C-alpha positions as CSV (number, residue, x, y, z in Angstrom):
1,M,-139.6,85.0,73.1
2,N,-137.3,86.1,75.9
3,R,-135.9,83.3,78.1
4,V,-134.0,83.4,81.3
5,S,-131.0,81.1,81.4
6,P,-131.4,78.2,83.8
7,T,-128.1,79.5,85.4
8,F,-129.5,83.0,85.9
9,E,-129.0,84.1,89.5
10,C,-130.4,87.1,91.3
11,R,-128.9,88.3,94.5
12,L,-130.5,91.0,96.5
13,G,-129.7,92.6,99.9
14,Y,-126.7,93.0,102.1
15,P,-123.7,92.8,102.4
16,Y,-122.6,94.7,99.3
17,R,-118.9,94.3,99.9
18,R,-119.0,90.6,99.3
19,E,-121.2,91.0,96.2
20,R,-119.0,93.8,94.9
21,R,-115.9,91.6,94.9
22,S,-117.6,88.9,92.9
23,N,-119.2,91.4,90.5
24,G,-115.7,92.4,89.3
25,T,-115.1,88.7,88.3
26,G,-118.2,88.4,86.2
27,A,-119.9,86.0,88.7
28,I,-122.7,88.6,89.0
29,H,-123.9,90.7,86.1
30,A,-125.8,93.4,88.0
31,L,-127.0,94.4,91.5
32,V,-129.9,96.6,92.3
33,V,-129.0,98.8,95.2
34,Q,-130.8,101.4,97.3
35,N,-129.3,104.6,98.8
36,P,-129.4,104.2,102.6
37,M,-128.4,107.8,103.2
38,A,-131.3,109.1,101.0
39,M,-133.7,106.7,102.7
40,G,-132.7,108.0,106.1
41,E,-132.9,111.7,105.0
42,I,-136.3,111.2,103.4
43,G,-137.5,109.3,106.5
44,V,-136.6,112.1,108.8
45,E,-138.0,114.8,106.6
46,T,-141.3,112.8,106.3
47,A,-141.5,112.3,110.1
48,A,-140.9,116.0,110.6
49,L,-143.7,116.8,108.1
50,V,-146.1,114.6,109.9
51,L,-145.2,116.0,113.3
52,R,-145.9,119.5,112.0
53,G,-149.4,118.3,111.0
54,G,-148.7,117.5,107.4
55,T,-149.6,114.4,105.5
56,A,-147.1,111.8,104.2
57,E,-147.4,110.2,100.9
58,K,-148.6,106.5,101.1
59,L,-145.7,105.5,98.9
60,I,-142.4,107.2,98.8
61,D,-139.9,106.0,96.2
62,T,-136.4,106.5,97.5
63,G,-134.9,105.2,94.3
64,V,-132.7,102.4,93.2
65,Q,-129.5,102.1,91.1
66,V,-128.4,99.3,88.9
67,V,-124.8,98.4,89.4
68,T,-122.8,96.6,86.8
69,A,-119.1,95.9,86.2
70,N,-119.1,98.9,83.9
71,N,-120.2,101.5,86.5
72,M,-119.3,100.0,89.8
73,D,-116.1,102.2,90.1
74,E,-117.9,105.5,89.4
75,P,-117.8,107.7,92.6
76,A,-121.5,107.9,93.0
77,I,-122.0,104.1,92.7
78,H,-119.0,103.4,94.9
79,D,-120.6,105.5,97.6
80,L,-123.7,103.4,97.4
81,L,-121.7,100.2,97.7
82,S,-119.5,101.5,100.5
83,P,-121.2,104.6,102.0
84,P,-118.7,107.2,103.4
85,L,-120.0,106.8,106.9
86,S,-117.3,109.0,108.4
87,D,-118.8,111.9,106.5
88,W,-122.1,111.4,108.4
89,L,-121.2,109.9,111.7
90,P,-119.0,111.3,114.5
């Protein structure tokens, strides 16, 4: 039988920077994060599709990523935690 520890804690949402600092100390074992850039891109593509007369899916999965102390410094994960906004915004 699987049991969750009474000290188990789940934190979801923003801001990631504060969570990222505590993740490196072992206070948090994992985060589940979304990709805001992909969400925006898919949203614009879907809106354009509908405006051209197409039909949008009822559910569009934009994906999630599990971040742990073991992978939080990988470039792709780092970009999810601290998006390179200067690459996208003037």
